C-alpha positions in Angstrom: 8.2 -18.9 40.1 9.6 -17.1 43.1 13.4 -16.6 43.0 15.4 -18.8 45.3 17.6 -16.1 46.7 16.0 -13.7 49.2 17.4 -10.4 48.3 14.5 -8.1 49.2 10.9 -8.7 50.3 9.4 -7.1 47.2 11.0 -9.3 44.5 10.2 -12.4 46.5 6.5 -11.6 46.7 6.2 -10.8 43.0 7.5 -14.2 41.6 5.6 -16.1 44.3 2.4 -14.6 42.9 3.3 -15.9 39.4 4.2 -19.4 40.6 0.9 -21.1 39.8 1.0 -19.7 36.3 4.5 -21.0 35.8 3.6 -24.5 37.1 0.6 -24.6 34.8 2.7 -23.7 31.7 5.3 -26.3 32.6 2.9 -29.2 32.7 3.9 -31.8 30.1 2.8 -35.4 29.6 6.5 -36.4 29.3 7.3 -36.0 32.9 10.9 -37.0 32.5 11.5 -34.0 30.2 10.3 -31.4 32.8 11.5 -30.9 36.3 9.1 -32.0 39.0 7.0 -29.4 40.8 9.2 -29.1 43.8 12.5 -29.4 41.9 12.8 -25.7 41.3 12.3 -24.9 45.0 15.3 -27.2 46.0 18.9 -26.1 46.1 20.8 -26.5 42.9 22.8 -29.4 44.4 19.8 -31.6 44.6 19.1 -33.8 41.6 16.7 -32.6 38.9 15.1 -34.3 36.0 17.3 -35.1 33.0 15.8 -32.3 30.7 16.9 -29.5 33.1 20.3 -30.6 34.2 23.1 -28.1 33.9 26.5 -29.3 35.2 29.2 -27.2 36.7 31.6 -25.8 34.1 35.1 -27.4 34.3 38.0 -25.2 35.0 39.0 -23.5 31.7 42.7 -22.5 31.5 42.5 -21.1 28.0 43.3 -17.4 27.5 40.4 -15.1 28.3 39.2 -12.1 26.4 40.6 -8.8 27.6 38.3 -6.4 25.5 35.6 -5.0 27.7 32.2 -6.3 26.7 29.9 -3.4 26.0 27.7 -1.6 23.4 29.0 0.4 20.5 26.9 3.4 19.4 26.5 1.9 15.9 24.8 -1.2 17.5 22.1 0.7 19.4 18.9 2.4 18.4 18.9 6.2 18.4 16.9 6.4 21.6 19.4 4.4 23.7 21.3 6.4 26.3 24.5 4.5 27.3 25.6 5.6 30.8 28.2 4.5 33.4 30.5 3.0 30.8 27.8 0.7 29.5 26.6 -0.6 32.8 23.2 1.2 32.7 21.1 1.6 29.6 18.4 4.3 29.6 16.0 5.5 26.9 14.6 8.8 25.6 10.9 8.9 26.3 9.8 12.3 25.1 6.7 12.4 23.0 6.3 9.5 20.7 9.7 8.1 21.7 8.0 6.4 24.7 6.3 4.0 22.4 9.4 2.9 20.5 11.5 -0.1 21.7 15.2 0.6 22.4 17.7 -2.0 21.3 21.4 -2.6 22.0 23.6 -5.4 20.8 26.9 -6.1 22.5 30.3 -6.3 20.8 31.2 -9.9 21.7 29.6 -12.9 19.9 29.5 -16.4 21.4 30.6 -19.2 19.0 31.0 -22.1 21.4 30.8 -23.0 25.1 28.2 -21.9 27.7 28.0 -18.3 28.9 25.5 -15.9 30.4 24.9 -12.2 31.2 22.5 -10.4 33.6 20.1 -7.6 33.5 18.3 -5.8 36.3 15.4 -3.3 35.8 16.3 -0.3 38.0 13.7 2.1 36.9 10.2 1.9 35.4 8.7 5.0 33.6 5.1 5.9 33.0 5.0 8.8 30.5 1.8 10.6 29.6 -0.3 9.2 26.8 -1.6 12.5 25.7 -5.0 14.2 25.9 -6.8 11.4 24.1 -5.4 8.4 26.0 -8.6 6.4 26.1 -9.2 6.6 22.3 -5.7 5.7 21.2 -4.2 2.3 20.3 -1.3 2.4 22.7 1.1 -0.5 22.4 0.9 -2.9 25.3 2.7 -3.5 27.7 3.9 0.0 28.4 7.0 -1.3 30.2 8.8 -4.1 28.3 12.1 -6.0 28.5 13.5 -8.5 26.0 16.8 -10.3 26.7 18.5 -12.7 24.4 21.1 -13.2 21.6 21.1 -12.2 18.0 23.3 -12.5 14.9 25.4 -9.7 13.4 23.5 -7.4 11.2 20.0 -8.4 12.4 17.3 -6.0 13.6 18.1 -4.1 16.8 14.5 -4.8 17.9 14.6 -8.3 19.4 11.6 -10.3 18.1 11.5 -8.4 14.8 14.0 -10.6 13.0 14.4 -14.3 12.4 18.1 -14.0 13.4 17.5 -13.5 17.1 16.0 -15.3 20.1 15.0 -13.9 23.4 12.8 -14.0 26.6 10.5 -11.1 27.4 9.2 -9.8 30.7 5.7 -11.1 29.9 6.9 -14.7 30.0 7.2 -15.4 26.2 10.1 -16.9 24.3 10.7 -15.3 20.8 12.1 -17.4 18.0 11.8 -16.8 14.3 9.5 -13.8 14.8 7.0 -16.1 16.7 6.4 -16.1 20.5 5.4 -18.9 22.8 4.6 -18.9 26.5 7.6 -20.5 28.1 8.6 -18.7 31.3 7.5 -16.8 34.3 7.1 -13.1 34.2 9.8 -10.9 35.7 10.0 -7.2 36.6 11.7 -4.5 38.5 14.6 -5.1 41.0 15.0 -8.7 39.9 18.3 -10.0 38.5 17.5 -11.8 35.2 20.2 -14.0 33.8 20.1 -15.3 30.2 22.3 -18.3 29.4 23.3 -19.4 26.0 24.5 -23.0 25.8 26.5 -23.9 22.6 28.4 -26.7 24.3 28.0 -29.7 22.1 28.8 -32.0 25.0 25.9 -30.6 27.2 22.5 -32.2 27.3 21.1 -28.7 26.8 23.3 -27.9 23.8 22.0 -25.1 21.4 19.5 -23.8 23.9 18.6 -20.6 25.7 17.6 -20.4 29.4 16.5 -17.7 31.7 16.9 -17.3 35.4 15.4 -14.9 38.0 17.6 -14.1 41.0 19.6 -17.3 40.3 16.6 -19.6 39.9 15.5 -21.1 36.6 12.1 -19.8 35.5 11.9 -21.6 32.1 13.0 -24.9 30.6 15.8 -24.6 28.1 14.5 -23.4 24.7 15.9 -24.7 21.5 17.7 -22.4 19.1 16.3 -22.3 15.5 18.4 -24.1 12.9 19.3 -20.9 11.1 21.2 -19.6 14.1 23.2 -22.7 14.7 26.9 -22.2 13.8 26.6 -18.4 13.8 28.2 -16.0 16.3 25.4 -14.9 18.7 25.8 -11.5 20.5 24.1 -10.6 23.8 21.2 -8.3 23.0 18.9 -6.2 25.2 15.7 -4.5 24.1 13.4 -2.5 26.4 10.7 0.2 26.6 10.0 2.8 29.3 12.6 1.2 31.7 16.2 1.7 32.7 18.3 -1.4 33.0 21.6 -2.4 34.6 23.6 -4.7 32.4 26.2 -7.1 33.8 28.5 -9.0 31.5 30.7 -10.2 34.4 33.0 -11.6 35.3 31.2 -11.8 38.7 27.4 -12.4 38.7 24.9 -10.4 40.6 22.9 -13.6 41.5 24.6 -17.0 41.7 23.2 -19.7 39.5 22.6 -23.3 40.8 25.7 -24.4 38.9 29.1 -23.0 38.0 29.1 -21.0 34.7 31.2 -18.3 33.2 29.8 -14.9 32.2 30.4 -13.4 28.8 33.3 -11.2 30.1 35.1 -14.3 31.3 34.7 -16.2 28.1 37.7 -17.9 26.4 39.0 -16.1 23.3 38.5 -19.3 21.3 34.8 -19.3 22.1 34.0 -15.7 21.0 34.1 -13.4 18.0 34.6 -9.8 18.6 32.7 -7.1 16.7 35.1 -4.3 16.2 34.1 -0.9 17.3 33.1 1.3 14.3 35.9 3.8 14.5 36.7 5.7 11.3 40.2 5.8 10.0 40.5 9.6 9.9 38.5 10.0 13.2 35.5 11.4 11.4 32.1 9.8 10.8 30.4 10.3 7.4 27.1 12.0 7.0 25.9 11.1 3.5 23.3 13.1 1.7 22.0 11.2 -1.4 21.0 13.5 -4.2 18.8 11.5 -6.5 15.7 11.9 -8.7 12.3 10.8 -7.3 10.9 7.6 -8.7 14.2 6.7 -10.4 15.5 4.0 -8.2 16.1 6.2 -5.2 15.1 3.9 -2.5 16.3 0.8 -4.3 19.7 2.3 -4.4 19.5 3.2 -0.7 18.5 -0.3 0.3 21.4 -1.7 -1.8 23.8 0.8 -0.2 22.7 0.0 3.4 23.0 -3.8 2.7 26.6 -3.3 1.7 27.4 -0.7 4.4 25.8 -1.9 7.6 27.7 0.6 9.6 25.4 3.4 8.4 22.2 4.5 10.1 19.4 5.8 8.0 17.7 9.0 9.1 14.3 9.2 7.3 10.6 9.2 8.0 10.2 5.8 6.5 12.8 4.3 8.9 10.9 5.8 11.8 7.7 4.2 10.7 9.5 0.8 10.3 10.8 1.3 13.8 7.3 2.0 15.2 5.8 -1.0 13.5 8.6 -3.2 14.8 7.8 -1.9 18.3 4.2 -3.3 18.0 2.4 -0.1 17.0 -0.5 -0.7 14.7 -0.7 1.5 11.6 -3.7 1.6 9.2 -3.1 1.5 5.5 -2.3 5.0 4.1 -4.4 6.1 1.2 -4.0 9.9 1.4 -2.9 11.8 -1.7 -0.1 13.3 0.5 1.4 9.9 1.2 4.8 9.2 -0.3 8.0 7.2 0.3 9.8 10.4 1.2 7.1 11.7 3.6 4.8 8.8 4.5 1.6 9.5 6.3 1.9 9.4 10.1 -1.7 8.2 10.8 -1.1 5.8 13.7 -4.0 7.4 15.6 -1.7 8.1 18.6 -1.2 11.8 19.5 2.5 11.7 20.2 3.2 9.6 17.2 1.3 11.7 14.7 2.6 15.1 16.0 6.1 14.4 14.6 7.7 14.5 18.1 9.8 11.5 17.2 11.3 13.3 14.2 12.1 16.3 16.5 13.9 14.1 19.0 15.8 12.2 16.3 16.9 15.4 14.6 18.0 16.8 18.0 19.9 13.7 19.2 21.5 12.4 16.0 24.2 15.2 15.7 25.5 14.3 19.2 25.8 10.6 18.6 29.0 9.7 16.7 28.1 7.3 14.0 27.8 7.2 10.2 24.5 8.5 8.9 22.5 8.5 5.6 20.2 11.5 5.6 17.5 10.3 3.2 15.4 13.3 2.4 14.6 13.1 -1.3 13.1 16.5 -1.8 15.2 18.4 0.7 18.5 17.0 -0.7 17.5 18.3 -4.1 16.8 21.9 -2.9 19.8 24.1 -2.1 18.1 26.0 0.8 16.9 22.9 2.5 20.3 21.2 2.1 21.8 24.2 3.8 19.4 23.8 6.8 20.2 20.1 7.2 24.0 20.7 6.9 23.8 23.1 9.8 22.7 20.2 12.1 26.0 18.4 11.7 28.6 21.1 12.6 30.6 19.0 15.2 34.2 18.3 14.1 33.8 14.5 14.1 31.5 14.6 11.1 32.4 14.6 7.5 29.6 15.8 5.3 29.4 14.2 1.8 26.9 14.9 -1.0 26.5 11.7 -3.1 24.8 12.4 -6.5 23.0 9.4 -8.0 21.8 10.5 -11.4 21.9 9.4 -15.0 21.8 5.9 -16.5 22.2 3.3 -13.7 25.0 0.7 -13.8 24.4 -2.8 -15.2 24.8 -4.3 -11.7 22.0 -2.0 -10.4 19.7 -2.8 -13.3 20.3 -6.5 -12.8 19.2 -6.2 -9.2 16.2 -4.1 -10.2 15.1 -6.7 -12.8 15.5 -9.4 -10.2 13.3 -7.5 -7.7 10.7 -6.9 -10.5 10.8 -10.6 -11.3 10.4 -11.5 -7.6 7.4 -9.1 -7.3 5.8 -10.7 -10.4 6.4 -14.2 -9.1 4.9 -13.3 -5.7 1.8 -11.9 -7.5 1.6 -15.1 -9.6 1.8 -17.2 -6.5 -0.9 -15.2 -4.9 -3.2 -15.5 -7.9 -2.5 -19.3 -8.0 -3.3 -19.7 -4.4 -6.5 -17.8 -4.7 -7.4 -19.9 -7.8 -6.6 -23.1 -5.9 -8.8 -22.0 -3.0 -11.6 -21.2 -5.4 -11.3 -24.6 -7.1 -11.4 -26.3 -3.7 -14.4 -24.3 -2.7 -16.3 -25.2 -5.9 -15.3 -28.9 -5.5 -16.6 -28.9 -1.9 -19.9 -27.4 -3.1 -20.1 -29.9 -5.9 -19.4 -32.8 -3.4 -22.1 -31.5 -1.1 -24.6 -31.3 -4.0 -23.6 -34.7 -5.2 -24.2 -36.1 -1.6 -27.6 -34.5 -1.5 -28.5 -35.8 -4.9 -27.2 -39.3 -4.0 -29.4 -39.3 -0.8 -32.4 -38.2 -2.8 -32.0 -40.9 -5.4 -31.5 -43.5 -2.7 -34.6 -42.3 -0.9 -36.5 -42.5 -4.3 -35.3 -46.0 -5.0 -36.2 -47.1 -1.5 -39.7 -45.7 -1.9 -40.1 -47.4 -5.3 -38.9 -50.7 -3.9 -41.5 -50.4 -1.1 -44.3 -49.7 -3.6 -43.2 -52.7 -5.7 -43.1 -54.9 -2.7 -46.6 -53.8 -1.7 -47.9 -54.5 -5.3 -46.3 -57.9 -5.3 -48.0 -58.7 -2.0 -51.4 -57.5 -3.3 -51.0 -59.7 -6.5 -50.1 -62.8 -4.4 -53.0 -62.2 -2.0 -55.4 -61.8 -5.0 -54.1 -65.1 -6.6 -54.6 -66.9 -3.3 -58.1 -65.6 -3.0 -59.0 -66.6 -6.6 -57.6 -70.1 -5.9 -59.9 -70.6 -2.9 -62.9 -69.2 -4.7 -62.7 -71.7 -7.7 -63.8 -75.4 -7.0 -61.7 -78.3 -8.4 -62.1 -79.0 -12.1 -63.5 -75.6 -12.9 -60.2 -74.3 -13.8 -60.2 -76.4 -16.9 -63.2 -74.6 -18.3 -62.7 -72.1 -20.9 -58.9 -72.4 -20.5 -58.4 -70.8 -23.8 -60.5 -67.8 -22.8 -58.6 -67.3 -19.5 -55.3 -67.6 -21.3 -56.3 -65.0 -23.7 -57.5 -62.7 -20.9 -54.3 -63.1 -19.1 -52.4 -62.2 -22.2 -54.3 -59.0 -22.6 -53.4 -57.8 -19.1 -51.0 -54.9 -18.8 -47.3 -55.8 -18.9 -46.8 -54.2 -15.5 -49.4 -56.5 -13.9 -48.1 -59.5 -15.7 -44.6 -58.9 -14.3 -45.8 -57.9 -10.9 -44.8 -61.2 -9.4 -41.1 -60.4 -9.9 -41.5 -56.7 -9.2 -39.4 -56.8 -6.1 -36.4 -58.2 -7.8 -36.2 -55.6 -10.7 -36.2 -52.4 -8.6 -33.6 -53.8 -6.2 -31.3 -54.7 -9.0 -31.9 -51.4 -10.7 -31.2 -49.5 -7.5 -28.0 -51.4 -6.9 -26.8 -50.7 -10.5 -27.7 -46.9 -10.2 -26.0 -46.7 -6.8 -22.9 -48.3 -8.2 -22.9 -46.1 -11.3 -23.3 -42.9 -9.2 -20.6 -44.0 -6.9 -18.2 -44.8 -9.7 -19.0 -41.6 -11.5 -18.4 -39.5 -8.3 -15.1 -41.3 -7.6 -14.0 -40.8 -11.2 -14.8 -37.0 -11.1 -13.0 -36.6 -7.8 -10.0 -38.5 -9.1 -9.8 -36.3 -12.2 -10.1 -33.1 -10.1 -7.4 -34.4 -7.7 -5.1 -35.2 -10.6 -5.7 -31.8 -12.0 -4.8 -30.1 -8.7 -1.8 -32.3 -8.2 -0.4 -31.5 -11.6 -1.1 -27.7 -11.4 1.7 -25.5 -10.1 2.1 -21.7 -9.9 3.1 -20.4 -13.3 6.7 -19.1 -13.6 6.8 -15.4 -13.9 8.8 -13.8 -16.7 9.6 -10.2 -17.5 8.2 -8.7 -20.7 10.5 -7.0 -23.2 9.4 -3.6 -22.0 10.1 -4.6 -18.4 13.6 -5.9 -19.4 14.3 -2.5 -20.9 13.1 -0.6 -17.8 15.9 1.1 -15.8 13.9 1.5 -12.6 11.0 -0.1 -10.8 7.6 1.6 -10.6 5.8 1.8 -7.3 2.2 2.4 -6.4 3.5 5.0 -3.9 5.5 7.8 -5.4 8.8 9.0 -3.8 7.4 12.5 -3.7 3.7 13.4 -3.7 2.4 15.2 -6.8 1.6 18.4 -4.9 5.1 18.6 -3.4 6.7 17.7 -6.7 4.8 20.4 -8.7 5.7 23.1 -6.0 9.4 22.3 -5.7 10.9 20.6 -8.7 11.8 23.9 -10.4 14.2 24.5 -7.5 16.0 21.2 -7.9 19.8 21.6 -8.2 23.0 19.7 -7.8 25.3 20.6 -4.8 28.3 22.7 -5.7 31.5 23.7 -4.0 30.0 26.9 -2.6 27.9 24.8 -0.2 29.3 23.4 3.1 30.0 19.9 2.0 33.4 18.4 2.7 33.1 16.3 -0.5 30.8 15.8 -3.4 30.8 12.4 -5.1 29.0 11.1 -8.2 27.5 7.7 -9.1 26.2 6.6 -12.5 27.2 9.9 -14.2 29.9 12.5 -13.6 29.3 16.1 -12.6 28.7 17.4 -16.2 26.5 14.4 -17.1 24.5 14.8 -13.8 23.9 18.5 -14.4 22.8 17.9 -18.0 20.5 15.1 -16.9 19.0 17.4 -14.2 18.5 20.2 -16.7 16.7 18.0 -19.2 14.6 16.3 -16.4 13.5 19.7 -15.0 12.6 21.0 -18.5 10.6 17.9 -19.2 8.9 18.1 -15.8 7.9 21.7 -16.4 6.1 20.5 -19.5 4.2 17.6 -17.9 3.8 18.7 -14.3 0.9 20.5 -12.7 1.1 23.7 -10.5 -1.4 23.0 -7.8 -0.8 26.4 -6.1 -1.4 28.5 -9.3 -4.2 31.0 -8.9 -5.9 33.2 -11.5 -4.3 36.7 -11.7 -6.1 40.0 -11.9 -5.1 40.3 -15.5 -7.1 37.1 -16.3 -10.1 38.3 -14.3 -10.2 41.6 -16.2 -10.0 39.9 -19.6 -12.7 37.4 -18.6 -15.0 40.1 -17.3 -14.7 42.1 -20.5 -15.4 39.0 -22.6 -18.5 38.2 -20.6 -19.8 41.7 -21.0 -19.3 41.6 -24.8 -20.8 38.1 -25.0 -24.0 39.2 -23.3 -24.3 42.3 -25.5 -24.0 40.1 -28.7 -26.7 37.7 -27.4 -29.0 40.6 -26.7 -28.3 42.1 -30.1 -29.2 38.8 -31.8 -32.4 38.6 -29.8 -33.4 42.1 -30.8 -32.6 41.3 -34.4 -34.7 38.1 -34.4 -37.6 40.0 -32.8 -37.4 42.7 -35.5 -37.1 40.2 -38.2 -40.3 38.5 -37.1 -42.1 41.8 -37.1 -40.9 42.5 -40.6 -42.0 39.0 -41.8 -45.6 39.8 -40.7 -45.6 43.0 -42.7 -44.0 41.4 -45.8 -45.9 38.1 -45.6 -46.1 37.9 -49.4 -42.7 39.4 -50.4 -40.5 36.3 -50.0 -38.1 37.4 -52.7 -36.9 40.4 -50.7 -36.0 38.2 -47.8 -34.1 35.8 -50.0 -32.2 38.6 -51.5 -31.3 40.0 -48.1 -30.1 36.5 -47.0 -28.0 36.2 -50.2 -26.3 39.6 -49.6 -25.5 38.7 -46.0 -23.9 35.4 -47.0 -21.7 37.2 -49.5 -20.2 39.5 -46.9 -16.4 39.0 -46.4 -16.3 38.0 -42.8 -12.8 39.3 -41.9 -13.4 42.7 -43.6 -16.3 43.4 -41.3 -15.5 46.3 -38.9 -18.5 45.9 -36.6 -19.7 42.3 -36.0 -22.9 43.8 -34.5 -23.8 45.5 -37.8 -22.7 44.1 -41.2 -25.3 46.3 -42.9 -28.9 47.4 -42.2 -28.4 46.6 -38.5 -27.9 42.9 -39.2 -25.3 41.3 -36.8 -22.7 38.9 -38.2 -23.9 36.4 -35.6 -27.6 36.6 -36.5 -27.8 32.9 -37.5 -25.9 31.6 -34.5 -27.6 28.6 -32.9 -27.0 27.2 -29.4 -24.0 25.2 -30.7 -22.4 28.3 -32.2 -22.7 30.3 -29.0 -21.3 27.3 -27.0 -18.3 27.0 -29.4 -17.7 30.7 -29.4 -17.5 30.7 -25.7 -15.2 27.7 -25.6 -13.1 29.2 -28.3 -12.3 32.3 -26.3 -12.1 30.4 -22.9 -9.4 28.0 -24.1 -7.5 30.7 -25.9 -7.5 32.9 -22.8 -6.6 30.0 -20.6 -3.4 29.2 -22.4 -2.5 32.9 -22.6 -3.3 33.5 -18.9 -1.2 30.4 -17.9 1.9 31.8 -19.6 1.2 35.3 -18.1 0.7 34.1 -14.5 3.5 31.5 -14.5 6.0 33.9 -16.1 8.5 31.1 -16.9 9.7 30.7 -20.5 10.6 27.1 -19.8 6.9 26.3 -19.1 5.8 26.3 -22.7 2.1 25.7 -21.9 -0.5 23.5 -20.4 -0.1 19.8 -20.9 -3.2 18.0 -22.2 -3.4 15.9 -19.0 -3.9 19.1 -17.0 -6.3 21.1 -19.2 -9.3 20.1 -17.2 -7.6 21.0 -13.9 -6.6 24.5 -15.0 -9.9 25.1 -16.7 -11.7 24.4 -13.4 -9.1 26.4 -11.5 -9.5 29.5 -13.7 -13.2 29.4 -14.6 -14.6 27.6 -11.5 -16.5 25.2 -13.8 -15.8 22.0 -15.6 -15.5 21.2 -19.2 -16.8 17.7 -20.1 -16.0 16.4 -23.6 -19.2 14.2 -23.6 -21.2 17.4 -23.4 -19.8 18.3 -26.8 -20.4 14.8 -28.2 -16.6 13.9 -27.9 -14.5 11.5 -26.0 -11.5 13.6 -25.1 -10.2 17.1 -24.7 -8.2 16.7 -27.8 -11.4 15.9 -29.7 -13.1 19.0 -28.3 -10.1 21.1 -29.5 -10.6 19.7 -33.0 -13.9 21.6 -33.1 -12.0 24.9 -32.7 -8.7 23.9 -34.3 -8.5 27.3 -36.0 -8.0 28.8 -32.5 -6.2 26.2 -30.3 -4.9 22.7 -30.6 -2.8 20.1 -28.9 0.8 20.2 -30.1 1.5 16.6 -31.3 5.2 16.9 -30.3 4.9 17.8 -26.6 1.1 17.4 -26.1 0.7 21.0 -24.9 -2.2 23.3 -25.6 -1.1 26.0 -28.1 -2.7 29.0 -29.9 -3.2 29.0 -33.6 -3.6 32.8 -33.9 -2.3 36.0 -32.5 -5.6 37.7 -31.7 -5.7 40.8 -29.7 -7.6 40.1 -26.5 -8.7 43.8 -26.4 -10.6 43.1 -29.7 -12.6 39.9 -29.2 -14.6 40.4 -32.4 -12.0 38.1 -34.1 -13.5 35.1 -32.3 -17.0 35.9 -33.6 -15.6 36.0 -37.1 -13.9 32.7 -36.7 -17.1 31.1 -35.4 -19.1 32.5 -38.3 -16.7 31.2 -40.8 -16.8 27.8 -39.1 -20.6 27.9 -39.1 -20.8 28.6 -42.8 -18.4 25.8 -43.7 -20.4 23.4 -41.5 -23.7 24.5 -43.2 -22.2 24.0 -46.6 -21.2 20.4 -45.8 -24.7 19.8 -44.4 -26.3 21.2 -47.6 -24.1 18.9 -49.6 -25.5 15.9 -47.7 -22.7 15.4 -45.2 -24.6 14.6 -42.0 -21.4 14.1 -40.0 -21.0 17.9 -40.0 -24.0 18.3 -37.7 -23.2 19.1 -34.1 -24.9 17.4 -31.2 -24.7 19.4 -28.0 -27.9 18.1 -26.6 -26.2 17.0 -23.4 -24.8 20.4 -22.9 -28.1 22.1 -23.8 -29.9 19.9 -21.2 -27.3 20.8 -18.6 -27.7 24.5 -19.3 -31.5 24.1 -19.2 -31.3 22.8 -15.6 -32.1 25.8 -13.3 -29.9 26.2 -10.3 -31.3 24.2 -7.5 -34.3 23.1 -9.6 -35.5 20.1 -11.5 -34.9 19.5 -15.2 -37.8 20.1 -17.5 -39.0 21.7 -20.7 -39.1 25.2 -19.2 -36.0 27.3 -18.5 -35.6 30.6 -16.6 -38.7 32.7 -16.6 -41.0 29.9 -17.7 -40.0 30.2 -21.3 -39.0 27.4 -23.6 -35.2 26.9 -23.7 -35.3 27.4 -27.5 -36.4 31.0 -26.9 -33.4 31.6 -24.5 -29.9 32.6 -25.2 -26.7 30.8 -24.2 -24.5 32.4 -21.7 -21.2 31.0 -20.4 -21.0 30.1 -16.7 -18.1 32.0 -15.2 -19.6 31.5 -11.7 -21.1 35.0 -12.0 -17.5 36.1 -12.6 -17.3 36.8 -8.9 -14.3 34.4 -8.9 -12.8 33.1 -5.8 -9.2 33.7 -5.2 
C-alpha cells in the first residue's frame, strides 16, 4: 500500500504500484478481523476495524533507559560495517561477500510494553556476478532487508532460527523458520517501522507490525509461543544495501498513534545486553590444538555453546553462513572434502574462489571481538601456526593456544554418548517411518486388489443369476406348453412311467424351478463373507499399525566404551593427513602465544599422547605423494634383465633337451639318471643358477606358476626395501597391509590381484612366498624374511626352486592341495595388448610354448 505521508514523489509511486497486491493478500472472510479497503487510506484518527486498532500510549512517568541503543561488534556478522555511531549499517560486498546476508542485533531487549524502531534503505548495491553470471545459481533477491526481533543467542541471520521473527522487503513474515505472505513490499528511501507489542492489555498483544512511512502495511502478526516471555532484541538483516537505523527517541515517520521508540523505553520494560568488554582490555584469540577425528568439532560445539561471546573462524562456519543466506549447495562427495576444509562447490564463481575467506581473514584482525580460529591441520603444524599468529598482532588481542588431547573428561564422554544415542534414535525413527510408509503402500495395493476382486465376483454372481433366471423362465414356458398340448384325462395314463422319467432327469433340471432363489442367496452369503473378511483384515492391520511404535535405540557395549563419535566425513582428508601428520607438534613457549592452556591432559601427557599417535599413524597411514626413486628403478631394471636371460636360458635348454631325446629315443635310463643327479644338487651351494652341471639351469623345470612366484617374490621384497630407502624415516617401519596394493601400483605401474593367484587377500598371497616376505602379525606391516643382496638376485631363484621341490614332493605324496592354480593370471597374461583373448599368444604360438615375463610397464616408468 502507498504510504500515507508524502515525503518524496518516488516513494509514493512505488507503494501505490503494490497496493492491489496488498489488498488481495488482506482479503479474509472474517471481515471484522481485517480493516476495510479504504481504512488504510484514512488518517489514523478515523476508526478502524477491531483487529487493527492501536491506541495511543498513555504517558509513562517511569524512569527511562539512559544507555544508547546500538550494536555491539560481537552481535554482528563479520561483514557488517557499523558507521556514524551505529546510525548507518553497511556491508562488505567484495567477491562472495555480496551473496551473504549481514546481521546485527541491538543491545536492548524488550520484555514488556509496546515499542518500535525504524530503518531506511539509503543505498542499494548491484555487484558483479562474475564471468558466468547466467549459469550460476545466484540467491534471489539480490537486495534484501529483514527487520524484526530475536532472542539472545539466536542466529544473526533473521529467518534462520526459530528464536526470531521479522518482515522482509519482499512482503513476507518469518516465524519459526517459515515464511508467509503478509505485507506489502518496501524498498529504498522508505521509512520502515517495526513495532513489537508485548502489552498484555492491548488487543494486539504479543504481535509484530510493520509500517511504511507511517502507514500500516500488514495486519499484526502473532508471535510464536516459544518467544513469549523472552526478552526480544531489535534485529536487522540485509544484503547489498546500506541502511539507516533509528532507535529514537524521535521517529522519522509519525505513526497513526502515539508510541514510544526503543530508545525511550522504560527501564522496567527492557533487559540490557552488556557490551562484550574484556576485563583486561584484551580480546582472546583461541587456537584449539586437537587431534583429527578425536572429538575435535564436538568439543568446539560444546565450547561455543558455553561461551557465546566467541566467534568461530573456519571454513565450515562460512558454509553455514552461506546456506543460511539462501545459497544452494549440492552434496559434497569429493575425496578432498573434510570438516576442516569442506568442498566449496556452490557453483558460483565468487563463492568457489575463496574470496570470502580472503575477506574474513583480512577484516577479522581489525574487529575487536573474541575469536576461535578453528583450523585443525594448521593449528597442529608449527609453521602454519606462526602464519596465523601474525594476523593478530594488534595490542587488543591475547593469543592463546588451547591443547585438547588425551583421554576426554567424563562430562564430555557423556555428551558424546548422548549425541550418539540421538543419532541412532533418529536413524531408527527414519527406518520406522519408511517401514510404516511401505506397510501403508502395501495395504493400499491390497485394498485396490480386493476391490477389483470383489467387483469381479459380484459381476460373476450377477451373470450367474441372470442365467439361472433365464433357465427358470425356459422351464416354466416348457411346462405351460406341455400342459396345453395334453388333453384332459391323458395325464393319468402311464403315470408311473412319467414319474419314473421325471426321476431320471438331471438334478439341475429338476431343481430349475427354484434356480433363481439359490444363486441369490449364495451371492448374498458370499458378498457378506467377502465384506466381513475384508473388514477383519483391515481391522487387524489398523490394530497392528496403532500398536507399533519406533523402537527405542540403545548403545552397544562397544559404543558405550567409545571415547569419540565417528563421522562419515573425516576432520582432515586422507591426502592432507598423510602429507602433514609427521609435522604435527604441540605449541611451546618459543612461539608467539601469550598463553598455552591444556584440557584433558597436561603438557607432559599431551606430548606423550602426540608422540604415540604420530608413531602409530606413521605405521598405518599412506604417503600419497611418494614416488619411486632412481635407486628403485635401477634395481628393477637389473632384475628384469636377469629375469629375461633366465627365461631365454630355460627355453634354449628345453629345445636342446628335445633334440637329445630324439637321438636317444631308446635310452631312457640315461635321462632318468640325469634327472636323479639334478634333483640331488644342493640348491644353496650352486654358484651359477644358469648352469648346475652340463649346462643344465637350476630353473629348468620352472612352470608358469614358478616364474610368476619368482617375479612376485622379488617384487614384494624390492617394494618393502625401496619404501624404507625412499622414505628415509626410521619411524616408518614398513608398508601396512592396507596399502600394499597402493604402493605396488605406485612403484610397478601395475596391479596385484589376489584372485589371480587363487587367493582372497594379500596376506594369503604372501603365504605363497613366506620364506621371502610376510605380514607381521603385531603391526600388520610387510617385512622381509631374509637379508638377500639385491646385487645378487640368484638367491630368489634358489628359494623358488626349493619351494617347487617341496611342492612337488607333496603332490607326489598325494596332497592335491599343494597344486597351484594360476589359470586366471595365465589367462590375463595370454591377453595381447589391445587384442581379444584366445588360444594364441604373441607370434601366433600357443601360450604353453611362451615364457612368462613380468609387466613392469616396459620399465619405462613414469615419474
